N, C-alpha and C positions, 0 to 999 in steps of 0.2 A: 434679603437673602445673604447668608454668610458666604463670602467669596471662596472659602475652602471646603464647602459642603457640596459634594456631588449629588447627594440625595435631594437637596433643595433644588438643584437644577432640573431633575426629572419630575419634581412636583410643580415646576413652572408651566403654566398652560402653553401648549403648542411646542414646547421643547422636544418632547418625546416623539411626536410624529415627524417633525423635521429631522430629528436624529435618525430615525428608522429609514426614512426615505433616502437620506444621504448615504446611509450604510449600503442600501441596495445599489445606489448609483456608483459608489466606490468599488463595490464588488464587480459590477458590470464593466467599469473601466479597466479593472485589473485583469480579469480573465480575458476580456476582449483585446487589450493591448498586447498581452503575451501571445495570444493566438494569432493576431495580425502580424506581429513582428516575426514569429516563426514561419508563417505562411509566405511572407515576402522574402525572408532569408532562404527558404527552400527553393523559391522560384528564381532568385537572382544570384544567390551566393555572395551577396554584397553587404558588408557591415554598415556601409553608409545608408543604403536604402532600408535596411532592417531598422536601424536607429531612427531614421526619419519617419518610418511608418508608425513607430510607437510614440514618438514625441513630436513629430512634425506638425500635427494640428495646432500645437502651441504657437507655432510661428505666425499663424493668422491672428493671434490674440492682439498683437500690436495694432493691426488694422482695425479690428473690432473695437479696441479701446479708444481709438481715434474717432470712431464714427458713432458707436451705439451706447457708450458707457453712461451717458446721461440717463438712460432708461433704468439704471440700477436704483435710483431713488424716485423715478417718475412713472414707473409702471407698477400695477398691483402685483404683489409678490406671489400669491398662490397661483394665479393664472399664468404668470411668466414661468415659474418653475415647472408647472405641469406641462406647458407647451415645450419647454426645452427637453425634458426627459422623454417626451413622446417623439420628438425629432431624433434624439440619440438612439432610441429603439429602432426607428426606421433605418437610420444610417448603418447600425450594426447588422441588421438583416440584409441590407443591400451589399455590404462588404462580404457577406457569406455566399453570394451568388457565384456558382462555378463559372469559370471562364472569364471573369471580370478582368480586363487588362490592367497591368500594373499602373499605367498612366491614369486610368480611370479611378483606381484606388486612391491615388494622391489627389485627384480633383475632388473626390468625395470628402477626403480628410481635410482639405482646405476649406470647403464649405462648412464642415463640422466645426472647425476651429473658429471661424467667423461667428457662428451662432453661439458657441460656447463662451465667447468673450463676455457675454452679459451675465452668465450664471453666477460667477463668484461674487460680484457686487450685490446681486439680488439676495443670494443666500446669506452671506455674512452680514449684510445690512439688516436683513430680517432678524438674524440671531442677535445682533446688537440692539434691535428694537424690542425683542422678546425679553431679554435679560436686563437686569439692572446694570448700572455703569460699572460697578465692581465685579459683576458676574461675567463680563465678556471673556476675560482671560481663562478662568476655569471652564467656561462653556466651550470655548474654542479648543482648550486642552482636551476635553472629553471627545470632541469631534476628531481631533488629531489622533487620539488613542484609538478611536473607532477605525479611523483610516488605516492605522498600522495593523490592527487586528484583521480588518477586511483584506488588506494587501497580503498579509501572511497566509490567510486562508485561501484567498483568491489565486495567488501565485502557486501555492502548493497544489490546490485543486486543479487549476488551469494546466499546470505542468503535467499532472497525471492524465488529464483528459486529452490534452494535445498528443501525448505519447500513445495513449491507448486508442484514441479515435483518429481525429484529424483536426486541424485548426477550424474548419468551417462549422462543425457542430458546436464548437465552443463559442464562436461568434454569435450563433443563434441563442445560446444560453445568455450571452451578454445582452442581446436584444430583449429577452424576456425579463431580465433583471432591471433594465431601464424602464420597461413598461410597468413593472411593479413599483418602481420609484415614483413614476407619474401618478399611479393610482393612490399611493400613500400620501402624496402632497395634496391631491384633489380631495381626498376623503378626510384627511387628518387635520388640515389647516383651515382656519376661518378666513373669509375674505377680509383683506385689509386695504385701506386706501394707500396710494403712493405716499412716500415720506416727504416728498418735495413737490411744490406746485409746478405747473407748466407741463408742456408736452416734450417728450424726448426729441432731441434734434442734434445734428452735427455741431451747430453753433454752440448749443448749451454744453455739449461734451467738451469742446475745445476750451470754452470759457472756464469751466470748472477744473479741467486739467491744468490750465495755466495758473489758476488760483492756488491749487494744491502744490504745484511745482514751484511757486514763487517763494516759498519759505525754505531757506537753506537747511534747517534741521529736518524738515519733512523730506527734502530731496535726499539727504544722507540716509535716512531710515529706509526710504523706498529703494535706493540703490543697494543697501545692505540686504533687503528682502529679495531683490531680484538676482544680483550677479553671483555672489559666492555660492549659494545653493544651486543656482542654475548651472554653473560650471561642474558641480559635483554630480548633478543629474546627467550631465554629459558622460561622466564615468559610468553611471548606471546604465545608460543606453547601450553600452558595449558588452553587457553581460552575455547576451545571446551569442555574439561573435567571439567572445573570450572563451566560452565553453558552452556550446549549444545544448549539451545534454544536462548541464547543471545550472542553467540560467534561472530556472524556477527556484532552486535552492538559494542562489545568491540574492534574488529579489526578496525572498521570504526573510532571509537574515537581515537585509537592509531594513525591511519593514519592522522587524523585531527590535532593532536598534532604535529606530525612530519612535516606536512605542515606549521604550524605556526612557528616552529623552523627554518625551511629552509628559510622562508620569512624574519624572523628577522635577521638571520645571513647573508644571501646572499644579502639583499637589504637595511635593515634599520640601521644596526650597522656599524659605520665607521671602516675602516681597522685597525687603530691603537688600537681601543678598542677590536675589534674582536679577535685579537691574544691572548688577555688575558682571553678569555672566554672558552677556550678548557676544562680546568679542571672543572670549575663550572658547565658547561653543562653536563659533565659526571656524576657529583654528582647528578644533577637534574634528569638525566636519570634513575637512580636506586632508589632514595630515596622514591618516592611515593609508590613503590611496597612493602615497609615494612608494609604498612597499611593492606596488605592482611593477616597478621598474625591474624587479627580480623575477617577474613571471611566476608568482607563487602558485602552488597546487590549490585545488578547490577548498580543502578544509581550512588552510591558512587564509585564503582569500575571503572565505565566508566570515571568519573572525574579524578580519580587517573591515569589511563593509558593515558588519553589525556595530562595531565600535565607532566607526565614522558617523553612522546614521544617528547616533545619540546626539550629535551636533545639530541635527535639524530642530532641536528644541530652541535654538536661537531665534527661530521665526516667531515663537510665542512672545519672547522678550521684545522683539522689534515691533510686533503688532500692538502690544500694549503701549509702547512708546508712540507709535503712529496715532493711536486713538487719543492719547493725551495731547497730541499736537494738532488735532483736527476738530473743527466745530461739529456738533452732533448732527446737524442737518446735512452734512457732507460725508457722514460716516460710510454710507453704502458706496458712494462714488470712490472714496479713498480706498476702501477695502477691495473694491473692484479693480481699481488701478493697480493696487498691490498684486492682486491675483492675476490680472492680465499680463502685467509686466513680468511677473515671476514665470508664468507659463511660456511667455514669449522667449525669455532668456533660456528656459529649459529647451525649447525647440531649437533655438540658435546653437546652443551648446551641444545638443545631440547631433546636429548637422555637422558642426565643426569637429566634434570628437570622431564621428564616422568618417569624415574626410581624412583626418590625420591617421586613423586606423587603416584606411584604405591604402595610404602611402607608406605606412610603417607597420604597426601591429596594434591590436587592441590594448595590450599592456602598456606600450609606449604612449599611446593616446591618453589613457587613463592617468598616467603619471603626469603628463603635461597639463591636463585639465586641473588636476589637484594643485599643482604648483601655481597656476594662474589664479585659482580661487584664494590661495593664501596671500598672493600679492595684492589682490583687490581688498581683502580683509585688512591688511596692513595699511593700505591707503585710506580706508574709511574709519579706522579705529579711533582716531582722535575725536572726530565728530560724534561717534556713537557713545563716547564716555562723557560728553558734556551733559550737565544737569538739564532736566526738562523744566521750563517755566512757561507760563501762559504767553509771555512776550515772544519766546522762542518759536512758538507756533504761528505767530502773526495772525491771530484769529480775526480775519476780516469777514464780515457778514457776506453771505452769498446774495 
């Protein structure tokens, strides 16, 4: 398969059903997250609680990655993805129950985050298995572009529905979309055996985590995938409190910028040049948010967040680097560790940003998170520019 041919991707067996099921899941997460964040903000008038309700489940990812991540390569992918989407549908429906106390909402979200920690490793490990070695980056690029489109449509539609109806019916829509994703996986994918032998266990999870973390180049890439964009997601978590009436617009503009960045990195930029863009894209990701120190009006803020989100294309560059540094039999675990760590840092950053906004203002908190992201990028830059060799990955057999 030519790495630059998107048509070839959709001719690859099982790519299309996995793509469509993932599309439904992203749409469900988008409309559901906006509805829940709005519901909590209306009930509490708290930027912190609103931010945590949207991104807080990610906080549980670190615990899930410590306990369950060995299942990413040791569980059958179709059954696991079907079960996860079914659970998410039930959780979304539960969150829509009238009169559910705020503390109960966060208990449910904690449980959801623990369960979700397994999903990224299973999904991206399966994608890596379905595609050829040189097909992973364009394949992941297509998934990221789909995510951007679904977020644009989801936030725009969710914003209209929340305003016209109320958050609870939108949560029920989210539950229906998760159920559709479960059906798509169950009917569209064929049963596959686990990629690695053995049963999932806490010991296996810790052992593989330690192996992956033992390589300094892999550590640098994982930190680059986790921290800079996690801090910028902390900025995004404050859209609702920055301007409650225009939050959907800001989220949609951010998704549009992310889509543009993924198209550029995955399709338009030659591989030789792409490898040099990891650090500059991380700088672009945070820099426009410094403008929020001035408290810009919504039109200018929308332009800033769209421009910044082009920088999310850095994750494609770093994921390609991670796969070059990782043995094939550990690819699912490595991608799951990336996903879980990234989501955890997003949850931590959303909580931190919400706390700073509670004490100061959303605009001040967004500026501070952007400055922190730039500082971390500067710290990691030298390691990210080092050439990738087989020795640098320390390819120890599992």
